[in-house]
DOVODO-899953 format. One record per residue: residue number from 1; x, y, z of N, C-alpha, C in turn; residue in three letters. Coordinates in pm, whole numbers. Each point is the difference from the previous one (the first is absolute). Example, Ala and Ser with C-alpha at 12.3 -4.5 7.8 and 13.67 -1.06 7.14 Angstrom:
<dozas>
+-----+--------+--------+--------+--------+--------+--------+--------+--------+--------+-----+
|   k |     nu |     nv |     nw |    cau |    cav |    caw |     cu |     cv |     cw |   r |
+-----+--------+--------+--------+--------+--------+--------+--------+--------+--------+-----+
|   1 |   1319 |   -569 |    780 |    -89 |    119 |      0 |     90 |    120 |      0 | Ala |
|   2 |    -35 |    105 |    -72 |     82 |    119 |      6 |    -77 |    109 |     73 | Ser |
+-----+--------+--------+--------+--------+--------+--------+--------+--------+--------+-----+
</dozas>
This chain:
<dozas>
+-----+--------+--------+--------+--------+--------+--------+--------+--------+--------+-----+
|   k |     nu |     nv |     nw |    cau |    cav |    caw |     cu |     cv |     cw |   r |
+-----+--------+--------+--------+--------+--------+--------+--------+--------+--------+-----+
|   1 |     84 |   -118 |      0 |    -84 |    118 |      0 |     88 |    125 |      0 | Met |
|   2 |    -34 |     93 |    -83 |     73 |    125 |     -9 |    -43 |     92 |    114 | Thr |
|   3 |     97 |     70 |     55 |    -26 |     92 |    111 |     38 |    142 |    -39 | Arg |
|   4 |    -71 |     96 |     56 |     36 |    141 |    -15 |    113 |     27 |    100 | Val |
|   5 |    105 |     66 |    -47 |    111 |     35 |     89 |      8 |    150 |     26 | Val |
|   6 |    -66 |     78 |    -85 |     -1 |    145 |     20 |   -126 |     58 |    -63 | Asn |
|   7 |    -58 |     98 |     69 |   -118 |     68 |    -52 |      9 |    147 |     36 | Val |
|   8 |    -41 |     83 |    -95 |     -8 |    144 |     24 |   -131 |     50 |    -56 | Gln |
|   9 |    -66 |     86 |     77 |   -123 |     63 |    -46 |     34 |    120 |    -87 | Ala |
|  10 |    -72 |     13 |   -110 |     18 |    113 |    -90 |   -133 |     74 |     -9 | Lys |
|  11 |      2 |    125 |    -42 |   -126 |     75 |    -15 |    -98 |    -72 |    -92 | Pro |
|  12 |   -129 |     17 |     29 |   -103 |    -61 |    -83 |    -31 |   -143 |     39 | Gly |
|  13 |     38 |    -40 |    122 |    -27 |   -135 |     51 |     71 |   -108 |    -81 | Tyr |
|  14 |    123 |     28 |    -33 |     83 |    -94 |    -75 |    106 |    -57 |     93 | Ile |
|  15 |     21 |   -131 |    -10 |    107 |    -66 |     74 |    113 |    -35 |    -95 | Leu |
|  16 |    121 |     37 |     39 |    121 |    -38 |    -72 |     56 |   -121 |     75 | Asp |
|  17 |      2 |   -115 |    -68 |     33 |   -127 |     64 |    128 |    -61 |    -55 | Leu |
|  18 |     77 |    -62 |     89 |    115 |    -80 |    -38 |    -20 |   -138 |     62 | Thr |
|  19 |     17 |   -104 |    -82 |    -18 |   -137 |     45 |    134 |    -69 |     19 | Phe |
|  20 |     -2 |   -112 |     71 |    125 |    -70 |     34 |     74 |    -59 |   -119 | Asp |
|  21 |    -66 |     -9 |   -115 |     70 |    -49 |   -120 |     55 |    116 |    -85 | Asp |
|  22 |    -11 |    124 |     53 |     51 |    117 |    -71 |   -103 |     71 |    -86 | Gly |
|  23 |   -116 |    -61 |    -19 |   -105 |     65 |    -77 |    -45 |    126 |     71 | Thr |
|  24 |    -22 |    104 |    -78 |    -44 |    128 |     57 |   -111 |     57 |    -88 | Arg |
|  25 |    -96 |     66 |     64 |   -108 |     60 |    -76 |    -94 |     76 |     90 | Gly |
|  26 |   -101 |     59 |    -62 |    -97 |     81 |     72 |   -139 |    -60 |    -14 | Glu |
|  27 |    -78 |     17 |    106 |   -140 |    -43 |      1 |    -84 |    119 |     44 | Val |
|  28 |   -102 |     32 |    -78 |    -91 |    110 |     28 |   -119 |    -54 |     79 | Asp |
|  29 |    -19 |     50 |    121 |   -108 |    -47 |     86 |   -118 |     96 |      8 | Leu |
|  30 |     -2 |    106 |    -79 |   -103 |    103 |     15 |   -141 |    -57 |    -13 | Cys |
|  31 |    -22 |   -104 |    -78 |   -134 |    -58 |    -16 |    -29 |   -112 |     99 | Asp |
|  32 |     93 |    -29 |     89 |    -16 |   -113 |     92 |    -12 |     40 |    146 | Arg |
|  33 |     -6 |    129 |     26 |     -4 |     47 |    139 |   -144 |     17 |     48 | Leu |
|  34 |    -67 |   -112 |     21 |   -137 |      2 |     51 |    -15 |   -110 |    104 | Phe |
|  35 |   -105 |     11 |     77 |    -24 |    -97 |    108 |     66 |     45 |    128 | Gly |
|  36 |    -39 |    -60 |    112 |     46 |     46 |    130 |    152 |     -6 |     21 | Pro |
|  37 |     68 |    -95 |    -60 |    145 |    -11 |     20 |     78 |     98 |    -87 | Met |
|  38 |    -49 |     25 |   -121 |     77 |     80 |    -95 |    -44 |    146 |    -10 | Phe |
|  39 |   -118 |     32 |     50 |    -49 |    138 |     -3 |     97 |     98 |     69 | Glu |
|  40 |     59 |    -35 |    116 |     94 |     93 |     64 |    122 |     34 |    -86 | Pro |
|  41 |     31 |    -84 |    -96 |    117 |     23 |    -85 |    -22 |    115 |    -99 | Leu |
|  42 |   -121 |     49 |    -10 |    -26 |    116 |    -86 |     67 |    126 |     53 | Lys |
|  43 |     34 |      0 |    127 |     76 |    110 |     59 |    145 |    -18 |    -46 | Asp |
|  44 |     52 |     93 |    -81 |    136 |    -16 |    -55 |    108 |    -20 |    107 | Pro |
|  45 |    -15 |     64 |    115 |     98 |    -18 |    107 |     -5 |   -141 |     57 | Asp |
|  46 |   -119 |    -54 |     10 |    -15 |   -137 |     50 |     50 |   -100 |   -105 | Tyr |
|  47 |    -34 |     25 |   -126 |     46 |    -87 |   -109 |    152 |     -9 |      1 | Phe |
|  48 |     65 |    110 |     32 |    146 |      7 |      0 |     63 |    -84 |    112 | Ala |
|  49 |    -79 |    -48 |     95 |     52 |    -82 |    109 |     15 |   -147 |    -38 | Gln |
|  50 |     -4 |    -29 |   -127 |     12 |   -137 |    -51 |    135 |    -60 |     40 | Val |
|  51 |      0 |   -131 |     22 |    123 |    -72 |     32 |    -11 |   -144 |    -50 | Ser |
|  52 |    105 |    -76 |     23 |      2 |   -142 |    -37 |      7 |    -81 |    129 | Val |
|  53 |    -88 |   -100 |     14 |      3 |    -82 |    121 |    100 |   -116 |    -15 | Asp |
|  54 |      9 |    -82 |    103 |     97 |   -110 |      0 |    -27 |   -108 |   -104 | Glu |
|  55 |   -120 |      2 |    -60 |    -35 |    -98 |   -103 |     17 |     55 |   -142 | Phe |
|  56 |     46 |    124 |    -11 |     18 |     61 |   -130 |   -128 |     60 |    -56 | Gly |
|  57 |    -99 |     19 |     85 |   -125 |     64 |    -41 |      8 |    150 |     27 | Ala |
|  58 |    -73 |     77 |    -79 |     -8 |    144 |     19 |   -110 |     26 |    103 | Val |
|  59 |     28 |     85 |     99 |    -99 |     21 |    106 |      3 |    143 |     52 | Cys |
|  60 |   -105 |     33 |     76 |    -15 |    131 |     64 |    -30 |    -21 |    148 | Trp |
|  61 |     11 |    106 |     80 |    -21 |    -13 |    145 |   -137 |    -55 |     41 | Pro |
|  62 |   -104 |     19 |    -81 |   -133 |    -50 |     35 |    -20 |   -147 |    -37 | Asn |
|  63 |    108 |    -68 |    -37 |      2 |   -142 |    -37 |    -55 |    -27 |   -140 | Glu |
|  64 |    -27 |    104 |    -78 |    -31 |    -21 |   -141 |    126 |    -55 |    -65 | Ala |
|  65 |    -15 |   -100 |    -86 |    117 |    -55 |    -66 |    -34 |    -48 |   -140 | Asp |
|  66 |    104 |    -16 |    -80 |    -12 |    -46 |   -138 |     99 |   -115 |    -19 | Leu |
|  67 |    -49 |   -108 |    -56 |     82 |   -119 |    -19 |    109 |     25 |   -105 | Ala |
|  68 |    121 |    -46 |     27 |    109 |     23 |    -94 |    -20 |    -68 |   -134 | Pro |
|  69 |    -61 |   -118 |     -4 |    -19 |    -68 |   -128 |    -96 |     75 |    -91 | Asp |
|  70 |   -105 |     60 |     56 |    -94 |     79 |    -80 |     67 |    126 |    -53 | Ala |
|  71 |     81 |     64 |     83 |     72 |    119 |    -44 |    102 |    -35 |   -110 | Leu |
|  72 |     65 |   -113 |     14 |     98 |    -45 |    -99 |    -67 |    -21 |   -136 | Tyr |
|  73 |   -117 |    -63 |      3 |    -75 |    -20 |   -125 |    -34 |    133 |    -65 | Arg |
|  74 |    -43 |     99 |     81 |    -33 |    132 |    -54 |    121 |     66 |    -66 | Lys |
|  75 |    115 |    -12 |     65 |    122 |     63 |    -51 |     48 |    -67 |   -128 | Val |
|  76 |    -14 |   -131 |     -9 |     57 |    -73 |   -114 |   -101 |    -28 |   -113 | Thr |
|  77 |   -124 |     39 |     15 |    -99 |    -29 |   -104 |     11 |     92 |   -121 | Glu |
|  78 |     76 |    107 |      8 |     10 |     95 |   -112 |     99 |    -43 |   -102 | His |
+-----+--------+--------+--------+--------+--------+--------+--------+--------+--------+-----+
</dozas>
């Protein structure tokens, strides 16, 4: 399983991701920030608090998270 090793929030709800195999790319989340877990991420300052957990998943302080395999598919599907 591929893991995220680095993530940075960019303006417009975009994540700049680096994976453990060296793959790098961006994922736009602007259309995915809905529901009780992801609604708080609409605040740009909160969105910027993104990090990588011990499993290589992208996460935020409110326990919202994104699976690394789904993000990898998004980055490599282009």
